[in-house]
Structure formats: C-alpha cells, structure tokens
N, CA, C, O and the ligand as a Tripos MOL2 file, in Angstrom:
@<TRIPOS>MOLECULE
protein
  269   267    68     0     0
PROTEIN
NO_CHARGES

@<TRIPOS>ATOM
      1 N         214.7590  175.9500   92.0640 N.3       1 MET1
      2 CA        214.8550  174.8040   91.1480 C.3       1 MET1
      3 C         215.3800  175.2690   89.7980 C.2       1 MET1
      4 O         214.9840  176.3110   89.2750 O.2       1 MET1
      5 N         216.2640  174.4790   89.2630 N.am      2 ALA2
      6 CA        216.8710  174.8480   87.9850 C.3       2 ALA2
      7 C         215.8970  174.6340   86.8260 C.2       2 ALA2
      8 O         215.1990  173.6230   86.7480 O.2       2 ALA2
      9 N         215.8770  175.5900   85.9590 N.am      3 VAL3
     10 CA        215.0230  175.4990   84.7800 C.3       3 VAL3
     11 C         215.8870  175.7530   83.5540 C.2       3 VAL3
     12 O         216.6970  176.6800   83.5250 O.2       3 VAL3
     13 N         215.7000  174.9250   82.5600 N.am      4 GLU4
     14 CA        216.4260  175.1330   81.3180 C.3       4 GLU4
     15 C         215.4200  175.4370   80.2230 C.2       4 GLU4
     16 O         214.2460  175.0780   80.3220 O.2       4 GLU4
     17 N         215.8810  176.0850   79.2020 N.am      5 PHE5
     18 CA        214.9740  176.4260   78.1120 C.3       5 PHE5
     19 C         215.4020  175.7550   76.8170 C.2       5 PHE5
     20 O         216.5870  175.6190   76.5100 O.2       5 PHE5
     21 N         214.3930  175.3460   76.0790 N.am      6 VAL6
     22 CA        214.6440  174.6980   74.7990 C.3       6 VAL6
     23 C         213.6070  175.2460   73.8290 C.2       6 VAL6
     24 O         212.5030  175.6130   74.2300 O.2       6 VAL6
     25 N         213.9620  175.2980   72.5730 N.am      7 LYS7
     26 CA        213.0080  175.7970   71.5840 C.3       7 LYS7
     27 C         212.2250  174.6530   70.9750 C.2       7 LYS7
     28 O         212.7770  173.5990   70.6590 O.2       7 LYS7
     29 N         210.9370  174.8740   70.8170 N.am      8 CYS8
     30 CA        210.0950  173.8910   70.1630 C.3       8 CYS8
     31 C         210.5620  173.7580   68.7140 C.2       8 CYS8
     32 O         210.6640  174.7580   68.0040 O.2       8 CYS8
     33 N         210.8460  172.5340   68.2730 N.am      9 PRO9
     34 CA        211.3270  172.3500   66.8960 C.3       9 PRO9
     35 C         210.2790  172.6830   65.8460 C.2       9 PRO9
     36 O         210.6060  172.8920   64.6780 O.2       9 PRO9
     37 N         209.0370  172.7320   66.2570 N.am     10 THR10
     38 CA        207.9490  172.9930   65.3160 C.3      10 THR10
     39 C         207.6750  174.4840   65.1540 C.2      10 THR10
     40 O         207.5490  174.9760   64.0330 O.2      10 THR10
     41 N         207.5820  175.2040   66.2710 N.am     11 CYS11
     42 CA        207.1760  176.6150   66.1760 C.3      11 CYS11
     43 C         208.1800  177.5860   66.7800 C.2      11 CYS11
     44 O         207.9600  178.7970   66.7550 O.2      11 CYS11
     45 N         209.2820  177.0710   67.3240 N.am     12 LYS12
     46 CA        210.3410  177.9050   67.9140 C.3      12 LYS12
     47 C         209.9490  178.5720   69.2190 C.2      12 LYS12
     48 O         210.6470  179.4680   69.6930 O.2      12 LYS12
     49 N         208.8460  178.1460   69.8020 N.am     13 GLN13
     50 CA        208.4320  178.6670   71.1030 C.3      13 GLN13
     51 C         209.4610  178.2380   72.1490 C.2      13 GLN13
     52 O         209.9390  177.1040   72.1410 O.2      13 GLN13
     53 N         209.7890  179.1590   73.0430 N.am     14 LYS14
     54 CA        210.7340  178.8380   74.1070 C.3      14 LYS14
     55 C         209.9860  178.0760   75.1980 C.2      14 LYS14
     56 O         208.9550  178.5330   75.6930 O.2      14 LYS14
     57 N         210.5090  176.9240   75.5620 N.am     15 LEU15
     58 CA        209.8440  176.0950   76.5520 C.3      15 LEU15
     59 C         210.7380  175.8660   77.7560 C.2      15 LEU15
     60 O         211.9440  175.6590   77.6240 O.2      15 LEU15
     61 N         210.1320  175.9070   78.9260 N.am     16 ALA16
     62 CA        210.8740  175.6650   80.1570 C.3      16 ALA16
     63 C         210.8880  174.1640   80.4530 C.2      16 ALA16
     64 O         209.8470  173.5060   80.4420 O.2      16 ALA16
     65 N         212.0650  173.6460   80.7110 N.am     17 VAL17
     66 CA        212.2010  172.2360   81.0850 C.3      17 VAL17
     67 C         212.7720  172.2120   82.4940 C.2      17 VAL17
     68 O         213.8750  172.6980   82.7430 O.2      17 VAL17
     69 N         212.0010  171.6390   83.4110 N.am     18 LEU18
     70 CA        212.4180  171.6110   84.8060 C.3      18 LEU18
     71 C         213.4840  170.5490   85.0510 C.2      18 LEU18
     72 O         213.6330  169.5850   84.3000 O.2      18 LEU18
     73 N         214.2050  170.7710   86.1170 N.am     19 GLU19
     74 CA        215.3470  169.9210   86.4480 C.3      19 GLU19
     75 C         214.9770  168.4370   86.5620 C.2      19 GLU19
     76 O         215.7270  167.5650   86.1230 O.2      19 GLU19
     77 N         213.8090  168.1650   87.1580 N.am     20 TYR20
     78 CA        213.4450  166.7770   87.3880 C.3      20 TYR20
     79 C         212.9570  166.0430   86.1390 C.2      20 TYR20
     80 O         212.7570  164.8290   86.1640 O.2      20 TYR20
     81 N         212.7680  166.7820   85.0560 N.am     21 MET21
     82 CA        212.2880  166.1440   83.8390 C.3      21 MET21
     83 C         213.4560  165.4570   83.1400 C.2      21 MET21
     84 O         214.3390  166.1020   82.5750 O.2      21 MET21
     85 N         213.4280  164.1500   83.1970 N.am     22 THR22
     86 CA        214.5530  163.3740   82.6840 C.3      22 THR22
     87 C         214.3720  162.9980   81.2130 C.2      22 THR22
     88 O         213.3230  163.2330   80.6140 O.2      22 THR22
     89 N         215.4000  162.4230   80.6670 N.am     23 THR23
     90 CA        215.3400  161.9350   79.2980 C.3      23 THR23
     91 C         214.1680  160.9710   79.1590 C.2      23 THR23
     92 O         213.9930  160.0720   79.9820 O.2      23 THR23
     93 N         213.3850  161.1590   78.1360 N.am     24 GLY24
     94 CA        212.2150  160.3070   77.9270 C.3      24 GLY24
     95 C         210.9310  160.9510   78.4090 C.2      24 GLY24
     96 O         209.8420  160.4880   78.0710 O.2      24 GLY24
     97 N         211.0420  162.0240   79.2020 N.am     25 SER25
     98 CA        209.8440  162.7270   79.6660 C.3      25 SER25
     99 C         209.1660  163.4390   78.5010 C.2      25 SER25
    100 O         209.8090  163.8330   77.5280 O.2      25 SER25
    101 N         207.8750  163.5880   78.6240 N.am     26 LEU26
    102 CA        207.1420  164.2880   77.5790 C.3      26 LEU26
    103 C         206.8140  165.7030   78.0040 C.2      26 LEU26
    104 O         206.4490  165.9590   79.1520 O.2      26 LEU26
    105 N         206.9510  166.6140   77.0610 N.am     27 VAL27
    106 CA        206.6370  168.0210   77.2890 C.3      27 VAL27
    107 C         205.6710  168.4120   76.1840 C.2      27 VAL27
    108 O         205.8320  168.0060   75.0330 O.2      27 VAL27
    109 N         204.6770  169.1940   76.5340 N.am     28 VAL28
    110 CA        203.7780  169.6760   75.4950 C.3      28 VAL28
    111 C         204.1020  171.1350   75.2590 C.2      28 VAL28
    112 O         204.2200  171.9160   76.2030 O.2      28 VAL28
    113 N         204.2430  171.4990   74.0000 N.am     29 CYS29
    114 CA        204.5740  172.8740   73.6430 C.3      29 CYS29
    115 C         203.5770  173.8440   74.2590 C.2      29 CYS29
    116 O         202.3680  173.6180   74.2150 O.2      29 CYS29
    117 N         204.0930  174.9280   74.8360 N.am     30 ALA30
    118 CA        203.2570  175.9120   75.5130 C.3      30 ALA30
    119 C         202.4650  176.7760   74.5340 C.2      30 ALA30
    120 O         201.5150  177.4560   74.9220 O.2      30 ALA30
    121 N         202.8520  176.7440   73.3020 N.am     31 ASN31
    122 CA        202.1540  177.5100   72.2830 C.3      31 ASN31
    123 C         200.8370  176.8090   71.9480 C.2      31 ASN31
    124 O         200.8370  175.7140   71.3860 O.2      31 ASN31
    125 N         199.7170  177.4450   72.2950 N.am     32 LEU32
    126 CA        198.4180  176.8170   72.1140 C.3      32 LEU32
    127 C         198.1050  176.4960   70.6500 C.2      32 LEU32
    128 O         197.3660  175.5550   70.3600 O.2      32 LEU32
    129 N         198.6610  177.2710   69.7490 N.am     33 LYS33
    130 CA        198.4140  177.0140   68.3320 C.3      33 LYS33
    131 C         199.2520  175.8430   67.8350 C.2      33 LYS33
    132 O         199.0020  175.3010   66.7580 O.2      33 LYS33
    133 N         200.2380  175.4620   68.6210 N.am     34 CYS34
    134 CA        201.1410  174.3830   68.2280 C.3      34 CYS34
    135 C         200.7720  173.1180   68.9990 C.2      34 CYS34
    136 O         200.2590  172.1570   68.4270 O.2      34 CYS34
    137 N         201.0410  173.1330   70.3120 N.am     35 GLY35
    138 CA        200.6470  172.0020   71.1530 C.3      35 GLY35
    139 C         201.3290  170.6910   70.8380 C.2      35 GLY35
    140 O         200.8340  169.6270   71.2100 O.2      35 GLY35
    141 N         202.4490  170.7520   70.1640 N.am     36 THR36
    142 CA        203.1720  169.5330   69.8080 C.3      36 THR36
    143 C         203.6920  168.8130   71.0460 C.2      36 THR36
    144 O         204.2160  169.4400   71.9670 O.2      36 THR36
    145 N         203.5430  167.5100   71.0590 N.am     37 SER37
    146 CA        204.1240  166.7100   72.1300 C.3      37 SER37
    147 C         205.5870  166.4730   71.8150 C.2      37 SER37
    148 O         205.9430  166.0380   70.7200 O.2      37 SER37
    149 N         206.4240  166.7660   72.7940 N.am     38 LEU38
    150 CA        207.8620  166.6270   72.5950 C.3      38 LEU38
    151 C         208.4390  165.6870   73.6380 C.2      38 LEU38
    152 O         208.0000  165.6700   74.7880 O.2      38 LEU38
    153 N         209.4020  164.9230   73.2340 N.am     39 ARG39
    154 CA        210.0610  164.0280   74.1700 C.3      39 ARG39
    155 C         211.4840  164.5100   74.3710 C.2      39 ARG39
    156 O         212.1750  164.8610   73.4140 O.2      39 ARG39
    157 N         211.9120  164.5240   75.6130 N.am     40 ILE40
    158 CA        213.2900  164.9120   75.9060 C.3      40 ILE40
    159 C         214.1850  163.7400   75.5190 C.2      40 ILE40
    160 O         214.0800  162.6540   76.0890 O.2      40 ILE40
    161 N         215.0530  163.9640   74.5590 N.am     41 ILE41
    162 CA        215.9190  162.8840   74.0940 C.3      41 ILE41
    163 C         217.3330  163.0300   74.6390 C.2      41 ILE41
    164 O         218.1320  162.0980   74.5510 O.2      41 ILE41
    165 N         217.6440  164.1870   75.1970 N.am     42 SER42
    166 CA        218.9670  164.4010   75.7610 C.3      42 SER42
    167 C         218.9120  165.5610   76.7440 C.2      42 SER42
    168 O         218.2070  166.5440   76.5160 O.2      42 SER42
    169 N         219.6550  165.4450   77.8340 N.am     43 ARG43
    170 CA        219.6780  166.5260   78.8230 C.3      43 ARG43
    171 C         220.9050  167.4210   78.6620 C.2      43 ARG43
    172 O         220.8230  168.6320   78.8660 O.2      43 ARG43
    173 N         222.0190  166.8390   78.3030 N.am     44 ARG44
    174 CA        223.2350  167.6370   78.1280 C.3      44 ARG44
    175 C         223.9040  167.2930   76.8150 C.2      44 ARG44
    176 O         224.6170  166.2920   76.7470 O.2      44 ARG44
    177 N         223.7070  168.0750   75.7740 N.am     45 PRO45
    178 CA        222.8740  169.2850   75.7520 C.3      45 PRO45
    179 C         221.3860  168.9280   75.7440 C.2      45 PRO45
    180 O         220.9920  167.8280   75.3560 O.2      45 PRO45
    181 N         220.5830  169.8790   76.1780 N.am     46 LEU46
    182 CA        219.1490  169.6700   76.2270 C.3      46 LEU46
    183 C         218.5650  169.6190   74.8190 C.2      46 LEU46
    184 O         218.6990  170.5510   74.0270 O.2      46 LEU46
    185 N         217.9130  168.4910   74.5400 N.am     47 ARG47
    186 CA        217.3300  168.3130   73.2090 C.3      47 ARG47
    187 C         215.9780  167.6510   73.3050 C.2      47 ARG47
    188 O         215.7530  166.7730   74.1370 O.2      47 ARG47
    189 N         215.0820  168.0840   72.4430 N.am     48 VAL48
    190 CA        213.7580  167.4650   72.3810 C.3      48 VAL48
    191 C         213.4510  167.1130   70.9370 C.2      48 VAL48
    192 O         214.0090  167.6950   70.0060 O.2      48 VAL48
    193 N         212.5570  166.1550   70.7670 N.am     49 GLU49
    194 CA        212.1120  165.8420   69.4170 C.3      49 GLU49
    195 C         210.6100  165.6180   69.4550 C.2      49 GLU49
    196 O         210.0770  165.1370   70.4550 O.2      49 GLU49
    197 N         209.9260  165.9630   68.3710 N.am     50 PRO50
    198 CA        208.4710  165.7940   68.3350 C.3      50 PRO50
    199 C         208.1010  164.3160   68.4270 C.2      50 PRO50
    200 O         208.7750  163.4610   67.8540 O.2      50 PRO50
    201 N         207.0290  164.0280   69.1510 N.am     51 VAL51
    202 CA        206.5290  162.6610   69.2460 C.3      51 VAL51
    203 C         205.5920  162.4460   68.0640 C.2      51 VAL51
    204 O         204.6770  163.2410   67.8460 O.2      51 VAL51
    205 N         205.8100  161.3870   67.3060 N.am     52 PRO52
    206 CA        204.9420  161.1220   66.1550 C.3      52 PRO52
    207 C         203.4800  161.0220   66.5580 C.2      52 PRO52
    208 O         203.1580  160.4490   67.5990 O.2      52 PRO52
    209 N         202.6060  161.5690   65.7500 N.am     53 GLU53
    210 CA        201.1670  161.6020   66.0310 C.3      53 GLU53
    211 C         200.5580  160.2790   66.4970 C.2      53 GLU53
    212 O         199.8530  160.2540   67.5050 O.2      53 GLU53
    213 N         200.8190  159.1730   65.7780 N.am     54 PRO54
    214 CA        200.1520  157.9110   66.1620 C.3      54 PRO54
    215 C         200.4210  157.5130   67.6090 C.2      54 PRO54
    216 O         199.6130  156.8130   68.2190 O.2      54 PRO54
    217 N         201.5440  157.9500   68.1600 N.am     55 GLU55
    218 CA        201.8870  157.5750   69.5190 C.3      55 GLU55
    219 C         201.0140  158.2700   70.5570 C.2      55 GLU55
    220 O         200.6980  157.6950   71.5990 O.2      55 GLU55
    221 N         200.6340  159.4880   70.2720 N.am     56 THR56
    222 CA        199.8430  160.2470   71.2320 C.3      56 THR56
    223 C         198.3630  160.2750   70.8560 C.2      56 THR56
    224 O         197.5220  160.6910   71.6530 O.2      56 THR56
    225 N         198.0590  159.8430   69.6670 N.am     57 TYR57
    226 CA        196.7050  159.9860   69.1740 C.3      57 TYR57
    227 C         196.1940  158.6540   68.6430 C.2      57 TYR57
    228 O         195.9620  158.4930   67.4450 O.2      57 TYR57
    229 N         196.0260  157.7210   69.5410 N.am     58 LYS58
    230 CA        195.5380  156.4130   69.1200 C.3      58 LYS58
    231 C         194.0190  156.3570   69.2640 C.2      58 LYS58
    232 O         193.4830  156.3030   70.3710 O.2      58 LYS58
    233 N         193.3640  156.3730   68.1530 N.am     59 VAL59
    234 CA        191.9070  156.3190   68.1780 C.3      59 VAL59
    235 C         191.4530  155.1820   67.2760 C.2      59 VAL59
    236 O         191.8170  155.1200   66.1010 O.2      59 VAL59
    237 N         190.6610  154.2920   67.8370 N.am     60 ASP60
    238 CA        190.1570  153.1870   67.0530 C.3      60 ASP60
    239 C         188.8270  153.6100   66.4420 C.2      60 ASP60
    240 O         187.7500  153.3030   66.9530 O.2      60 ASP60
    241 N         188.9410  154.2930   65.3790 N.am     61 TYR61
    242 CA        187.7620  154.8670   64.7400 C.3      61 TYR61
    243 C         187.7760  154.6720   63.2380 C.2      61 TYR61
    244 O         188.7560  154.9900   62.5650 O.2      61 TYR61
    245 N         186.6950  154.1530   62.7310 N.am     62 ARG62
    246 CA        186.5980  153.9520   61.3020 C.3      62 ARG62
    247 C         185.4040  154.7240   60.7620 C.2      62 ARG62
    248 O         184.2770  154.5050   61.2050 O.2      62 ARG62
    249 N         185.6280  155.6020   59.8370 N.am     63 PRO63
    250 CA        184.5100  156.3520   59.2530 C.3      63 PRO63
    251 C         183.5120  155.3790   58.6070 C.2      63 PRO63
    252 O         183.9120  154.4070   57.9660 O.2      63 PRO63
    253 N         182.2340  155.6460   58.7800 N.am     64 GLU64
    254 CA        181.2170  154.7420   58.2650 C.3      64 GLU64
    255 C         181.2230  154.6420   56.7520 C.2      64 GLU64
    256 O         180.8320  153.6260   56.1760 O.2      64 GLU64
    257 N         181.6700  155.7050   56.1250 N.am     65 SER65
    258 CA        181.6600  155.7130   54.6670 C.3      65 SER65
    259 C         182.8570  154.9480   54.0870 C.2      65 SER65
    260 O         182.9600  154.7560   52.8750 O.2      65 SER65
    261 N         183.7440  154.5240   54.9670 N.am     66 TYR66
    262 CA        184.9370  153.8430   54.4760 C.3      66 TYR66
    263 C         184.6760  152.3500   54.2670 C.2      66 TYR66
    264 O         184.2600  151.6570   55.1960 O.2      66 TYR66
    265 N         184.9150  151.8610   53.0660 N.am     67 GLY67
    266 CA        184.7350  150.4480   52.7390 C.3      67 GLY67
    267 C         183.2750  150.0950   52.6740 C.2      67 GLY67
    268 O         182.9290  148.9440   52.4100 O.2      67 GLY67
    269 ZN        205.5500  174.4410   69.3880 Zn       68 ZN68
@<TRIPOS>BOND
     1     1     2 1
     2     2     3 1
     3     3     4 2
     4     3     5 am
     5     5     6 1
     6     6     7 1
     7     7     8 2
     8     7     9 am
     9     9    10 1
    10    10    11 1
    11    11    12 2
    12    11    13 am
    13    13    14 1
    14    14    15 1
    15    15    16 2
    16    15    17 am
    17    17    18 1
    18    18    19 1
    19    19    20 2
    20    19    21 am
    21    21    22 1
    22    22    23 1
    23    23    24 2
    24    23    25 am
    25    25    26 1
    26    26    27 1
    27    27    28 2
    28    27    29 am
    29    29    30 1
    30    30    31 1
    31    31    32 2
    32    31    33 am
    33    33    34 1
    34    34    35 1
    35    35    36 2
    36    35    37 am
    37    37    38 1
    38    38    39 1
    39    39    40 2
    40    39    41 am
    41    41    42 1
    42    42    43 1
    43    43    44 2
    44    43    45 am
    45    45    46 1
    46    46    47 1
    47    47    48 2
    48    47    49 am
    49    49    50 1
    50    50    51 1
    51    51    52 2
    52    51    53 am
    53    53    54 1
    54    54    55 1
    55    55    56 2
    56    55    57 am
    57    57    58 1
    58    58    59 1
    59    59    60 2
    60    59    61 am
    61    61    62 1
    62    62    63 1
    63    63    64 2
    64    63    65 am
    65    65    66 1
    66    66    67 1
    67    67    68 2
    68    67    69 am
    69    69    70 1
    70    70    71 1
    71    71    72 2
    72    71    73 am
    73    73    74 1
    74    74    75 1
    75    75    76 2
    76    75    77 am
    77    77    78 1
    78    78    79 1
    79    79    80 2
    80    79    81 am
    81    81    82 1
    82    82    83 1
    83    83    84 2
    84    83    85 am
    85    85    86 1
    86    86    87 1
    87    87    88 2
    88    87    89 am
    89    89    90 1
    90    90    91 1
    91    91    92 2
    92    91    93 am
    93    93    94 1
    94    94    95 1
    95    95    96 2
    96    95    97 am
    97    97    98 1
    98    98    99 1
    99    99   100 2
   100    99   101 am
   101   101   102 1
   102   102   103 1
   103   103   104 2
   104   103   105 am
   105   105   106 1
   106   106   107 1
   107   107   108 2
   108   107   109 am
   109   109   110 1
   110   110   111 1
   111   111   112 2
   112   111   113 am
   113   113   114 1
   114   114   115 1
   115   115   116 2
   116   115   117 am
   117   117   118 1
   118   118   119 1
   119   119   120 2
   120   119   121 am
   121   121   122 1
   122   122   123 1
   123   123   124 2
   124   123   125 am
   125   125   126 1
   126   126   127 1
   127   127   128 2
   128   127   129 am
   129   129   130 1
   130   130   131 1
   131   131   132 2
   132   131   133 am
   133   133   134 1
   134   134   135 1
   135   135   136 2
   136   135   137 am
   137   137   138 1
   138   138   139 1
   139   139   140 2
   140   139   141 am
   141   141   142 1
   142   142   143 1
   143   143   144 2
   144   143   145 am
   145   145   146 1
   146   146   147 1
   147   147   148 2
   148   147   149 am
   149   149   150 1
   150   150   151 1
   151   151   152 2
   152   151   153 am
   153   153   154 1
   154   154   155 1
   155   155   156 2
   156   155   157 am
   157   157   158 1
   158   158   159 1
   159   159   160 2
   160   159   161 am
   161   161   162 1
   162   162   163 1
   163   163   164 2
   164   163   165 am
   165   165   166 1
   166   166   167 1
   167   167   168 2
   168   167   169 am
   169   169   170 1
   170   170   171 1
   171   171   172 2
   172   171   173 am
   173   173   174 1
   174   174   175 1
   175   175   176 2
   176   175   177 am
   177   177   178 1
   178   178   179 1
   179   179   180 2
   180   179   181 am
   181   181   182 1
   182   182   183 1
   183   183   184 2
   184   183   185 am
   185   185   186 1
   186   186   187 1
   187   187   188 2
   188   187   189 am
   189   189   190 1
   190   190   191 1
   191   191   192 2
   192   191   193 am
   193   193   194 1
   194   194   195 1
   195   195   196 2
   196   195   197 am
   197   197   198 1
   198   198   199 1
   199   199   200 2
   200   199   201 am
   201   201   202 1
   202   202   203 1
   203   203   204 2
   204   203   205 am
   205   205   206 1
   206   206   207 1
   207   207   208 2
   208   207   209 am
   209   209   210 1
   210   210   211 1
   211   211   212 2
   212   211   213 am
   213   213   214 1
   214   214   215 1
   215   215   216 2
   216   215   217 am
   217   217   218 1
   218   218   219 1
   219   219   220 2
   220   219   221 am
   221   221   222 1
   222   222   223 1
   223   223   224 2
   224   223   225 am
   225   225   226 1
   226   226   227 1
   227   227   228 2
   228   227   229 am
   229   229   230 1
   230   230   231 1
   231   231   232 2
   232   231   233 am
   233   233   234 1
   234   234   235 1
   235   235   236 2
   236   235   237 am
   237   237   238 1
   238   238   239 1
   239   239   240 2
   240   239   241 am
   241   241   242 1
   242   242   243 1
   243   243   244 2
   244   243   245 am
   245   245   246 1
   246   246   247 1
   247   247   248 2
   248   247   249 am
   249   249   250 1
   250   250   251 1
   251   251   252 2
   252   251   253 am
   253   253   254 1
   254   254   255 1
   255   255   256 2
   256   255   257 am
   257   257   258 1
   258   258   259 1
   259   259   260 2
   260   259   261 am
   261   261   262 1
   262   262   263 1
   263   263   264 2
   264   263   265 am
   265   265   266 1
   266   266   267 1
   267   267   268 2
@<TRIPOS>SUBSTRUCTURE
     1 MET1         2 RESIDUE 1 A MET
     2 ALA2         6 RESIDUE 1 A ALA
     3 VAL3        10 RESIDUE 1 A VAL
     4 GLU4        14 RESIDUE 1 A GLU
     5 PHE5        18 RESIDUE 1 A PHE
     6 VAL6        22 RESIDUE 1 A VAL
     7 LYS7        26 RESIDUE 1 A LYS
     8 CYS8        30 RESIDUE 1 A CYS
     9 PRO9        34 RESIDUE 1 A PRO
    10 THR10       38 RESIDUE 1 A THR
    11 CYS11       42 RESIDUE 1 A CYS
    12 LYS12       46 RESIDUE 1 A LYS
    13 GLN13       50 RESIDUE 1 A GLN
    14 LYS14       54 RESIDUE 1 A LYS
    15 LEU15       58 RESIDUE 1 A LEU
    16 ALA16       62 RESIDUE 1 A ALA
    17 VAL17       66 RESIDUE 1 A VAL
    18 LEU18       70 RESIDUE 1 A LEU
    19 GLU19       74 RESIDUE 1 A GLU
    20 TYR20       78 RESIDUE 1 A TYR
    21 MET21       82 RESIDUE 1 A MET
    22 THR22       86 RESIDUE 1 A THR
    23 THR23       90 RESIDUE 1 A THR
    24 GLY24       94 RESIDUE 1 A GLY
    25 SER25       98 RESIDUE 1 A SER
    26 LEU26      102 RESIDUE 1 A LEU
    27 VAL27      106 RESIDUE 1 A VAL
    28 VAL28      110 RESIDUE 1 A VAL
    29 CYS29      114 RESIDUE 1 A CYS
    30 ALA30      118 RESIDUE 1 A ALA
    31 ASN31      122 RESIDUE 1 A ASN
    32 LEU32      126 RESIDUE 1 A LEU
    33 LYS33      130 RESIDUE 1 A LYS
    34 CYS34      134 RESIDUE 1 A CYS
    35 GLY35      138 RESIDUE 1 A GLY
    36 THR36      142 RESIDUE 1 A THR
    37 SER37      146 RESIDUE 1 A SER
    38 LEU38      150 RESIDUE 1 A LEU
    39 ARG39      154 RESIDUE 1 A ARG
    40 ILE40      158 RESIDUE 1 A ILE
    41 ILE41      162 RESIDUE 1 A ILE
    42 SER42      166 RESIDUE 1 A SER
    43 ARG43      170 RESIDUE 1 A ARG
    44 ARG44      174 RESIDUE 1 A ARG
    45 PRO45      178 RESIDUE 1 A PRO
    46 LEU46      182 RESIDUE 1 A LEU
    47 ARG47      186 RESIDUE 1 A ARG
    48 VAL48      190 RESIDUE 1 A VAL
    49 GLU49      194 RESIDUE 1 A GLU
    50 PRO50      198 RESIDUE 1 A PRO
    51 VAL51      202 RESIDUE 1 A VAL
    52 PRO52      206 RESIDUE 1 A PRO
    53 GLU53      210 RESIDUE 1 A GLU
    54 PRO54      214 RESIDUE 1 A PRO
    55 GLU55      218 RESIDUE 1 A GLU
    56 THR56      222 RESIDUE 1 A THR
    57 TYR57      226 RESIDUE 1 A TYR
    58 LYS58      230 RESIDUE 1 A LYS
    59 VAL59      234 RESIDUE 1 A VAL
    60 ASP60      238 RESIDUE 1 A ASP
    61 TYR61      242 RESIDUE 1 A TYR
    62 ARG62      246 RESIDUE 1 A ARG
    63 PRO63      250 RESIDUE 1 A PRO
    64 GLU64      254 RESIDUE 1 A GLU
    65 SER65      258 RESIDUE 1 A SER
    66 TYR66      262 RESIDUE 1 A TYR
    67 GLY67      266 RESIDUE 1 A GLY
    68 ZN68       269 GROUP 0 **** ****
C-alpha cells in the first residue's frame, strides 16, 4: 500500500498518510506532545491543515464561578 509523508504544520513531525485517506480525512499528529488534529485538504500535492479547536473540542461546560 502506498504511503505518503507530510509534515505536521505545528511541530514538523513527519506523518504517514495512507493511500485510502482522501481529502477531508482527519489525521492526528503522531507526536504525543503535539496531537494536533489535521485535515487533508489536498492529495496532489499532499497538504494538511490544522483543524480549529472548537471543531474537535466541543464541550458544553460553564465554570460555576462564571457569571
Ligand atoms: Zn504535530
């Protein structure tokens, strides 16, 4: 199976992107200290962009001290 490599835009970690991962697929950075969620925005050339936090981290939580 073909594997392509792309660098994490956040930490420069080299990430493997498998052939079946199409545009729009999500990849999580392999660097445990980074862990950024990345979306494949283009296959040729292979490009990824970080997914904004609110999209992956939706928590309906309000601190009690707020308001
Ligand atoms: Zn990273």
